[in-house]
N, C-alpha and C positions, 0 to 999 in steps of 0.2 A: 784314884787308882794310879799306881806308879808301875813302871816297867821293872819287874823283878826277876821273873822266871823265863829263861831262854833255853829252847831246845836247839842244839847245834848238831847238824848232820853232815858228816864228811868222812869219806873212806880213807883219807890220808892221816896216819897217826901223828905225824909231825905237825900238820895243820891243826889237828884237834888239840895237841899239847899247847901250842902257841895261843890258840883261841881261848882255851880254858883259862890260861893265865891272864890273858887280856880281859876276859869277861868277869872272872871271879876276883882276881887280885886288884886289877886297875878299876874295873867297873862296879864291883861289889854285887854282882848278880848271882843268883842261884842258877846253875847250869846243869843240864842233862845232855850228855853227848851220846850220839849213836853213830855207828860206822857204816850204816847202809840205810837205804830207803825202807827196806823191809823192817829193820829194827825200829826205825822212827815210827812207822805205821803201827807197830805193836805196842809202843811205849808212850806215844805222844799224849793220848787222851788221859791216861792215868797221871802223867806229870802235870798236866794243865798249864802249859806255857802261856806267857803273855805275848811272845814273839818266837818265830822259828827262823833260824839262820841255816839255809839249805844249799849245799854244794850242787852245782849243775851236773857235772860229769862224775858219775859213779857207776860201778859195775852193777849188773842186775837191773834194778829199777833206778833209772836216772832221776835227776832232780825234778824235771818237769813232770814225769809220771808220778813221783812221790807227791808233788804239789797237788796234782789232780786228785789223787787218792785221799790226801789229807782234807781236801775240800768236801769230801763225801761224809766226813765225820761231823755230825751236827754241832758239837761243842767247839770244833776247830774251824768251821766253815768260813767265819769272818775274821779269823786271826791274821794279823799282819805276818806275811812270809817274805823274807829277804833272801835273795839268791846271792851266793858267793861264786864268782867265776873269773877265770883268766881271759875268757872270751868276751871282751867288752866292746867289740865293734858294734856299729849301729844296728845291723840286722839282728844280732843276738839280743841286744838290749831291747829293741822294739818287740821282739818275740816274747821276752820275759814279762815286760809290762803289759803286753796284749793278753796274756793268760791271767793276769791279776797280781803280779808281784808288787809288794809295797815299796820295794827298793832293790838295788843291786850294789853289792860291794865288790870292787875289783880286787882280784888276787894278783900279786901279793898285796896285802893291806898293812897299814901301820898299826901294830897291836895297841899302841898307846892311844890312837884315835878311834879304834873300833867301838868302844863303849859309847862314846858321844855320837858317833855316826848312827848307831842303832837306836839310841834315844831320840835323835832327831827324826829318823824315819818313823819310829813308833808314834811320836807326837804328831807328825803329819798324817799318819794313817788313822789315828784316833784323836781327832781334834777336840772332842768333848771330854777327853780324859787327860788332864794336864799332869805332866811329870813334876813331882816335887823336887826341889833342889836342896 
């Protein structure tokens, strides 16, 4: 199994645009983007992602709440979820890993490096499923 389908959740349209280009054009992934936690919860299971890239700070349901709700969906309960955040100080990072994050990507990120960063996190989170190159 290879990393192919990524659900990206971020309320910022500019970030979604840059991320879509990075993941689809540079990374070759199939991407579904949602602009809120609510939309992600409504669409995630049907999309069947291999990994979720989730913004921490969003209006309404924030990233941590969205994460907790995604974990209640049986088909997504063990899925690697990576948080994207500008708050990369130790306390925030510790909190995100404590709730079960597979990884954290610091904003702003390098769009050219994002696909390989996510592949690396995915491979670490799913060691029995090796990425084909």
